[in-house]
C-alpha positions as CSV (number, residue, x, y, z in Angstrom):
1,M,119.5,28.5,49.9
2,E,121.8,31.1,48.1
3,N,125.1,29.9,46.7
4,S,127.1,31.9,49.5
5,P,124.6,32.0,52.5
6,L,125.6,33.9,55.6
7,V,127.1,31.7,58.1
8,S,127.1,32.7,61.8
9,I,130.1,31.6,64.1
10,V,129.7,31.7,67.8
11,T,132.5,31.6,70.2
12,I,132.1,31.7,74.0
13,V,135.0,32.3,76.2
14,Y,135.9,33.0,79.9
15,N,139.4,33.9,80.9
16,G,140.8,32.4,77.7
17,E,143.5,34.8,76.9
18,K,146.0,31.9,76.2
19,Y,144.3,30.8,73.1
20,I,141.3,33.1,72.1
21,E,143.5,34.9,69.6
22,N,144.2,31.6,67.8
23,A,140.4,30.9,67.6
24,I,139.5,34.3,66.4
25,L,142.2,34.4,63.7
26,S,141.0,30.9,62.5
27,V,137.6,32.3,61.9
28,I,138.5,35.7,60.3
29,D,141.0,34.1,58.0
30,Q,138.5,31.7,56.6
31,S,138.5,31.2,52.7
32,Y,134.7,31.6,52.9
33,K,134.1,35.2,53.5
34,N,130.2,35.6,54.0
35,I,130.7,35.0,57.7
36,E,129.3,36.8,60.8
37,Y,131.5,36.3,64.1
38,I,129.8,36.6,67.3
39,I,131.8,36.3,70.6
40,I,130.2,36.0,74.0
41,D,132.7,36.7,77.0
42,G,131.6,35.6,80.4
43,G,133.0,38.6,82.2
44,S,136.8,37.5,81.8
45,T,139.2,39.3,84.3
46,D,142.3,38.4,82.5
47,N,143.4,39.9,79.1
48,T,140.6,38.2,77.0
49,V,138.6,41.3,76.3
50,S,141.7,43.3,75.3
51,I,142.3,40.5,72.7
52,I,138.8,40.7,71.4
53,K,138.9,44.4,71.0
54,K,141.9,44.2,69.0
55,Y,139.8,42.3,66.3
56,Q,136.4,44.0,66.9
57,D,136.2,45.6,63.5
58,Q,136.1,42.0,62.1
59,I,133.6,40.8,64.7
60,K,130.0,41.7,64.3
61,S,129.0,41.3,67.9
62,W,130.6,40.7,71.2
63,I,129.6,41.2,74.9
64,S,131.4,40.7,78.2
65,E,128.9,39.9,81.1
66,K,128.4,37.1,83.5
67,D,126.3,34.2,82.3
68,A,124.7,31.1,83.8
69,G,127.0,28.5,82.4
70,I,128.2,27.3,79.0
71,S,124.8,26.4,77.7
72,D,123.5,29.9,78.7
73,A,126.6,31.6,77.0
74,F,125.9,29.4,73.9
75,N,122.2,30.4,73.9
76,K,123.2,34.2,74.1
77,G,125.3,33.8,70.9
78,I,122.8,31.9,69.0
79,I,120.0,34.4,69.6
80,R,122.4,37.2,68.1
81,T,122.9,35.2,64.9
82,T,121.3,36.3,61.6
83,G,122.8,33.7,59.3
84,E,121.2,30.6,57.6
85,I,123.9,28.2,59.1
86,I,125.5,28.4,62.7
87,G,128.8,26.9,63.7
88,I,130.0,26.9,67.2
89,L,133.7,27.1,67.9
90,N,135.2,26.9,71.4
91,S,137.6,29.6,72.5
92,D,140.7,27.1,72.8
93,D,139.8,25.3,69.5
94,W,140.3,26.4,65.8
95,Y,139.2,25.7,62.3
96,E,141.0,24.7,59.4
97,K,141.2,27.5,56.8
98,D,138.6,26.0,54.3
99,T,136.3,24.6,57.0
100,V,133.4,26.9,56.5
101,A,133.6,26.8,52.6
102,K,133.5,22.8,52.9
103,A,130.4,23.1,55.3
104,V,128.5,25.4,52.9
105,A,129.3,23.4,49.9
106,S,128.1,20.1,51.6
107,I,125.0,21.1,53.4
108,K,122.9,21.4,50.2
109,D,119.7,19.4,51.0
110,Y,120.8,18.5,54.6
111,D,120.1,20.2,57.8
112,A,123.5,19.6,59.5
113,V,127.1,18.7,58.3
114,Y,130.0,17.7,60.6
115,G,133.5,16.2,59.9
116,D,136.5,14.9,61.7
117,L,138.2,16.4,64.8
118,Q,142.1,16.6,65.3
119,L,143.2,16.5,68.9
120,W,146.3,18.0,70.1
121,K,148.2,17.6,73.4
122,D,151.2,19.5,74.5
123,N,151.3,21.3,71.1
124,E,151.5,18.1,69.2
125,K,148.9,16.3,67.2
126,D,147.7,13.2,69.2
127,F,145.0,11.5,67.3
128,M,142.0,12.3,64.9
129,V,138.5,11.4,65.8
130,Q,136.1,10.5,63.0
131,G,132.5,11.5,63.4
132,N,129.5,9.1,62.9
133,H,126.1,10.3,63.5
134,L,124.8,6.8,63.1
135,L,126.0,5.9,66.5
136,L,124.5,9.0,68.3
137,T,122.1,6.6,70.3
138,R,125.0,5.2,72.1
139,E,127.1,8.4,72.8
140,M,128.3,11.6,71.5
141,T,129.8,10.5,68.1
142,V,129.5,13.8,66.3
143,N,132.4,16.2,67.1
144,H,130.6,19.3,68.1
145,P,133.3,21.9,66.9
146,T,132.9,20.5,63.4
147,V,129.1,20.9,63.4
148,F,127.3,23.4,61.2
149,L,123.4,23.4,61.6
150,R,120.7,25.4,59.9
151,K,119.4,28.0,62.0
152,E,115.8,27.0,61.4
153,Y,116.4,23.8,63.5
154,Y,117.3,25.9,66.6
155,T,114.2,28.1,65.9
156,K,111.9,25.1,65.7
157,F,113.3,22.8,68.2
158,G,115.3,25.0,70.7
159,S,118.8,25.9,71.6
160,F,120.9,24.4,74.5
161,D,119.3,23.0,77.6
162,T,120.7,24.9,80.6
163,Q,120.3,22.2,83.1
164,Y,123.3,20.3,81.5
165,K,126.9,21.4,82.3
166,A,129.0,18.9,80.6
167,A,126.9,17.1,78.0
168,M,124.7,19.9,76.5
169,D,126.1,19.4,73.1
170,Y,124.9,15.8,73.1
171,E,121.5,16.8,74.3
172,L,121.1,19.3,71.5
173,V,122.3,17.0,68.6
174,L,120.3,14.0,69.9
175,R,117.2,16.0,70.1
176,F,117.7,17.4,66.7
177,M,118.3,13.8,65.5
178,I,115.1,12.6,67.2
179,N,113.2,15.3,65.3
180,K,114.6,14.1,61.8
181,C,117.6,16.3,61.5
182,R,119.4,15.0,58.2
183,F,123.1,14.8,58.9
184,K,125.9,14.8,56.3
185,Y,129.4,13.6,57.2
186,I,132.4,15.4,55.7
187,P,135.4,12.9,55.9
188,E,138.0,15.6,56.5
189,V,139.3,17.4,59.6
190,L,137.2,20.5,60.2
191,A,138.3,21.6,63.6
192,N,141.2,21.2,66.0
193,M,140.8,20.7,69.7
194,R,143.2,20.9,72.7
195,W,143.0,18.3,75.3
196,Q,142.2,19.2,78.9
197,G,139.1,21.2,77.8
198,N,135.9,21.5,80.0
199,S,134.6,18.4,78.7
200,D,137.8,16.4,79.5
201,K,138.1,17.7,83.0
202,N,134.3,16.9,83.7
203,W,134.3,13.6,81.9
204,L,132.3,11.6,84.5
205,K,129.7,14.3,84.9
206,G,129.5,14.1,81.0
207,C,129.0,10.3,81.1
208,K,126.3,10.8,83.7
209,E,124.5,13.5,81.8
210,T,124.7,11.4,78.7
211,L,122.8,8.6,80.4
212,Q,120.2,11.0,81.7
213,I,119.8,12.5,78.2
214,K,119.4,8.9,76.4
215,N,116.8,7.9,79.2
216,K,114.9,11.1,78.3
217,Y,114.9,10.6,74.5
218,L,115.2,6.9,74.3
219,P,113.3,5.5,77.4
220,Q,112.5,2.2,75.7
221,K,116.3,1.5,75.8
222,K,117.1,2.1,79.5
223,L,118.8,-1.2,80.1
224,Q,120.8,-0.6,76.9
225,N,121.5,2.8,77.9
226,F,123.0,1.8,81.2
227,F,125.1,-0.8,79.6
228,F,126.6,1.7,77.5
229,F,127.1,4.2,80.3
230,I,129.2,1.5,82.0
231,K,131.2,0.9,78.9
232,H,131.5,4.6,78.4
233,V,133.1,5.1,82.0
234,I,135.4,2.2,81.4
235,G,136.4,3.5,78.0
236,I,137.5,6.8,79.4
237,S,139.0,6.0,82.8
238,M,140.9,3.0,81.6
239,P,143.0,5.1,79.0
240,K,143.6,7.6,81.6
241,Y,144.9,5.1,84.0
242,L,147.3,3.5,81.4
243,E,148.7,6.9,80.6
244,K,149.3,7.5,84.2
245,I,151.6,4.5,84.4
246,H,153.2,5.3,81.0
247,L,151.7,2.5,79.0
248,H,150.9,4.6,76.0
249,F,151.1,1.8,73.5
250,L,148.1,0.1,75.2
251,V,146.1,3.4,75.2
252,K,146.1,3.4,71.4
253,A,145.4,-0.2,71.2
254,Y,142.5,0.2,73.7
255,R,141.1,3.3,71.9
256,A,141.3,1.5,68.5
257,K,139.3,-1.6,69.9
258,F,136.8,-0.2,72.3
259,S,135.9,3.4,71.1
260,A,132.5,3.9,69.3
261,Q,134.3,6.6,67.1
262,K,137.3,5.6,65.1
263,K,140.5,7.2,66.4
264,I,143.5,7.5,63.9
265,Y,146.8,8.4,65.6
266,N,149.2,10.7,63.9
């Protein structure tokens, strides 16, 4: 791999006028410059396309057309990439300024790198989630907006499975892990995410799909998979209930004790 390989960043968006500009700026303002940026718009009816056009001279490729869902949109972007390394950034998330530089510097003899994810709520930092690929057989413990993968893995083992509507990122990462993908953890915040995204709204569907995915790739662990499914549902629903009755201090304690991923509050 060259010292400055081409990195492809893909963003998908639909009616994302509120935050898409922030995502775009976080990519084009990266300290690492050998980047091609690809945006896949799902036929937005708001001001999203106008915002994209504002920066089109700094975007390699963009389209605006209807798609068959999130996985289909991801795949439309991936097929347009020409870089050695691919990162995927959601339209309401954003990178740190040196994210791509750190990913390139760390990937070396690995197939994928990932880092920590800073979560924001109501425009304030909430908590930071540490990634840990060693726990992927339990649940999604790699923060997808922080992941950078070599394109060759998509070529060899396929892109996103369009049958999944909420846990498509988990299916992809687990499939790559099963196929001996070598992960490297970067112990720094690489991306920022706002709460109330698609995965947060569809959390139960995500839990059910996660169980389905684990039973597909880890059929010898079906009983264990079901146990973690129950634990996963409780681990998400309980903090939501505690938040609803304003017991915020218990939410922090609960997440610290029962979450597979370490969460550090700001």
